[in-house]
C-alpha positions in Angstrom: 78.6 87.4 140.1 77.9 90.2 137.7 79.8 89.4 134.5 79.9 91.7 131.4 80.8 90.5 127.9 82.3 93.2 125.8 80.9 92.4 122.3 79.6 94.2 119.3 77.6 91.1 118.3 75.1 90.1 121.1 73.6 87.5 118.8 76.8 85.8 117.7 77.3 82.2 118.7 80.4 82.9 120.8 78.6 85.7 122.8 75.5 83.6 123.3 77.5 80.6 124.4 79.1 82.6 127.1 75.8 84.2 128.2 74.1 80.8 128.4 77.1 79.2 130.3 77.2 82.0 132.8 73.4 82.0 133.5 73.5 78.2 133.8 76.0 78.7 136.6 73.9 81.3 138.3 75.6 84.5 137.2 74.1 87.8 136.0 75.3 88.1 132.4 75.2 91.3 130.4 76.4 92.1 126.9 77.8 95.6 126.3 79.0 97.1 123.1 82.4 98.4 124.0 82.5 100.9 121.2 79.5 102.7 122.8 81.4 103.0 126.1 82.9 106.3 127.3 85.6 106.6 129.9 86.3 109.3 132.4 89.9 109.6 133.6 90.2 111.3 137.0 92.5 110.9 139.9 91.2 108.1 142.2 87.9 107.9 140.3 88.0 106.0 137.0 84.6 105.6 135.5 82.9 104.0 132.5 79.6 105.1 131.0 77.5 103.0 128.7 74.6 104.8 126.9 74.6 107.4 129.6 74.6 104.8 132.5 77.6 104.6 134.8 78.8 101.0 135.1 79.1 99.8 138.7 79.3 96.6 140.7 80.9 94.5 137.9 82.9 91.5 139.0 84.5 90.5 135.7 84.6 91.2 132.0 85.0 88.9 129.1 86.4 90.9 126.2 85.4 89.8 122.7 87.2 92.6 120.9 87.3 92.7 117.1 90.6 93.5 115.4 89.2 96.7 113.8 88.4 98.3 117.1 91.5 97.1 119.1 92.6 100.6 120.1 89.2 101.5 121.7 88.7 98.0 123.1 92.1 98.1 124.9 91.3 101.5 126.4 88.0 100.2 127.8 89.6 97.0 129.2 92.4 99.2 130.8 89.7 101.4 132.4 88.0 98.4 133.9 91.3 97.2 135.2 91.8 100.6 136.9 88.4 100.0 138.5 89.7 96.7 139.9 87.5 94.6 137.7 88.9 91.2 136.6 89.4 90.8 132.9 89.7 87.4 131.2 92.1 89.1 128.7 94.3 91.9 130.0 94.7 95.1 128.1 98.4 94.6 127.5 98.0 91.0 126.4 95.4 92.0 123.9 97.5 94.8 122.5 100.5 92.5 122.2 98.8 89.6 120.6 97.0 91.8 118.1 100.3 93.1 116.8 101.2 90.2 114.5 104.7 91.4 114.0 105.4 91.9 117.7 103.7 88.6 118.5 106.0 86.7 116.1 109.1 88.5 117.4 108.3 87.5 121.0 107.5 83.9 120.1 110.7 83.6 118.1 112.7 85.2 121.0 111.2 82.6 123.3 112.6 79.9 121.0 109.2 78.8 119.7 108.9 77.7 116.1 107.4 80.2 113.7 107.4 80.3 109.9 110.3 82.3 108.5 108.9 85.8 108.3 110.1 89.0 106.6 108.9 92.5 107.3 109.9 95.7 105.6 108.8 99.3 105.5 107.4 99.9 102.0 110.6 99.1 100.2 110.3 98.6 96.4 113.1 96.0 96.4 110.7 93.2 96.3 113.2 90.7 95.0 115.3 90.8 98.1 112.2 90.2 100.3 111.3 87.1 98.3 114.9 85.8 98.6 115.0 86.5 102.4 111.8 84.5 102.9 113.4 81.5 101.1 111.9 81.9 97.7 108.6 80.9 96.3 106.0 79.7 96.9 105.4 82.1 99.8 102.6 83.7 101.7 101.9 87.4 101.8 99.7 88.7 104.7 98.3 92.1 105.6 99.2 92.9 109.2 95.6 93.9 109.8 93.9 90.9 108.1 91.5 88.5 109.9 89.6 85.3 109.0 92.0 84.6 106.2 91.3 87.9 104.5 94.4 89.7 103.1 96.3 86.4 102.8 97.8 85.6 99.4 99.7 82.6 98.2 102.3 83.6 95.6 103.6 80.6 93.6 105.9 82.4 91.2 108.6 85.0 91.8 106.9 87.4 89.4 103.6 87.1 91.2 105.3 87.6 94.6 107.2 90.7 93.6 104.1 92.2 91.9 101.9 91.7 95.0 104.6 93.0 97.4 105.2 96.1 95.2 101.4 96.7 94.9 100.9 96.7 98.6 104.0 98.9 99.2 102.7 101.5 96.7 99.4 101.9 98.6 101.3 101.9 101.9 99.7 98.7 103.3 102.0 97.0 105.8 102.6 93.3 105.1 104.6 90.4 106.3 106.0 87.7 103.9 106.3 84.2 105.1 107.6 80.9 103.9 105.0 78.4 102.6 104.9 75.2 104.6 104.1 72.7 101.9 104.1 69.6 104.2 101.2 71.1 106.2 99.1 70.3 103.1 96.5 73.0 103.5 95.8 72.1 107.2 96.5 73.8 110.5 95.8 73.0 114.1 93.9 75.1 116.7 94.6 74.5 120.3 92.1 76.3 122.6 93.8 77.3 125.9 92.0 78.3 129.1 94.0 79.1 132.3 97.1 77.2 131.3 95.2 74.1 130.0 94.4 73.0 126.5 90.7 72.3 126.8 90.0 71.4 123.1 91.9 71.0 119.9 91.0 70.6 116.2 92.6 70.3 112.8 91.2 72.5 110.1 91.7 71.6 106.4 91.2 74.0 103.5 88.6 73.2 100.9 89.8 71.9 97.5 91.6 74.6 95.5 92.1 76.8 98.6 95.2 77.0 100.9 93.6 78.9 103.8 92.0 76.5 106.3 89.7 79.1 108.0 86.3 77.7 108.7 84.9 81.1 107.5 86.3 80.2 104.1 84.7 76.8 103.7 87.3 74.7 105.5 86.5 71.6 107.4 87.5 70.5 110.9 88.0 67.3 113.0 88.7 66.7 116.7 92.3 65.7 117.3 94.6 64.7 120.1 97.7 66.9 120.2 101.3 65.6 120.3 103.4 66.6 123.4 105.4 69.0 121.2 102.2 70.7 120.1 100.9 70.9 123.7 104.2 72.4 124.9 104.3 74.9 122.0 100.7 76.1 122.6 101.1 76.5 126.3 104.4 78.4 126.0 103.0 80.7 123.3 100.1 81.9 125.5 102.5 82.2 128.5 104.9 84.4 126.5 102.0 86.7 125.4 100.4 86.8 128.9 97.1 85.3 127.7 94.8 83.2 129.8 92.2 82.4 127.1 93.4 82.1 123.5 93.3 80.0 120.3 96.8 79.0 119.2 97.1 78.2 115.5 99.9 76.0 114.5 101.2 74.2 111.4 102.7 70.8 111.3 106.2 71.0 109.7 109.2 68.8 109.2 110.9 70.8 112.0 108.1 70.6 114.5 105.0 72.8 115.3 105.2 76.3 113.9 103.0 79.0 115.5 101.0 80.9 112.9 99.0 83.1 115.2 97.7 83.5 118.8 94.1 84.7 118.8 93.0 86.6 122.0 89.3 86.5 121.0 88.9 83.1 119.3 85.5 82.0 118.0 83.8 79.3 120.1 81.4 77.9 117.5 83.9 75.9 115.4 85.9 74.4 118.3 82.7 73.6 120.3 80.9 71.9 117.5 84.0 70.0 116.3 85.1 68.7 119.7 81.9 68.6 121.7 83.6 70.5 124.5 81.6 73.4 126.0 84.4 75.9 125.8 82.1 78.7 127.0 81.5 76.8 130.2 85.2 76.3 130.7 85.8 80.1 130.3 83.1 80.9 132.9 84.7 78.4 135.3 88.0 80.3 134.9 86.3 83.6 135.6 84.8 82.1 138.8 88.2 80.8 140.0 89.9 84.1 139.2 87.4 86.3 141.0 87.3 84.0 144.0 91.1 84.1 144.2 91.1 87.9 144.0 88.5 88.1 146.8 90.5 85.8 149.0 93.6 87.9 148.4 91.8 91.0 149.5 90.6 89.3 152.7 94.1 88.2 153.5 95.4 91.7 152.8 97.8 90.5 150.0 
């Protein structure tokens, strides 16, 4: 098969892992910077051009779309979908999961546990926001933040109100969440591929830090999930329509709480921590999906 990875970082571990896994399984692998793609919208003839070349005869794409270029990335995925190319992550699922507020709303509506979250539109009544979130300590997050950036732990009411007011003055959209103290600076990532959890790890923040992201010096260990954690992770990706995702959860006194569902999760941390070749599992999923689509065409479905 001809498989394209949409990635701005061809040398990144995640991209190279997928390229290697695909080539090992006999596929033609190509990395394309989606930001350099142009689309032509025309009745019955959707086209994509990359550096002046019209892209043809592609069987599948694996989007690795960064949060900062979500709008453009979604447009490129949608164009590939119009060209009947299989995408590991659909355009709508990517758009939905990248919207942190909408994501939490959908998860809560599906009766999944999430931290109590408050969102407001630049109000200066910061005190009422703090009270609605359950008081301090609490966590304040930029809606557009990634890798733990734009995440602040406010331990006093004065600090919380000051931070909220500061973000509101500069028109930065935020969410305010309760702080889950019993998680003790750790979270769980479950890596889901095609309705199956293929690997899971617990990440713990370094001393003096509450964010457990590996990018911020956190550590990780391979773990076995509880049944409640398995059920929560699988239902979360189902609600959002994702086939490949990293589901981040906190252990709490009231069960697993979903922090975030990442549609382009990094492969390095989970692979090195668990020993599972996650890239290979993703390529296997691509193979099954493309073969299934071909069989449906032959049957005339």
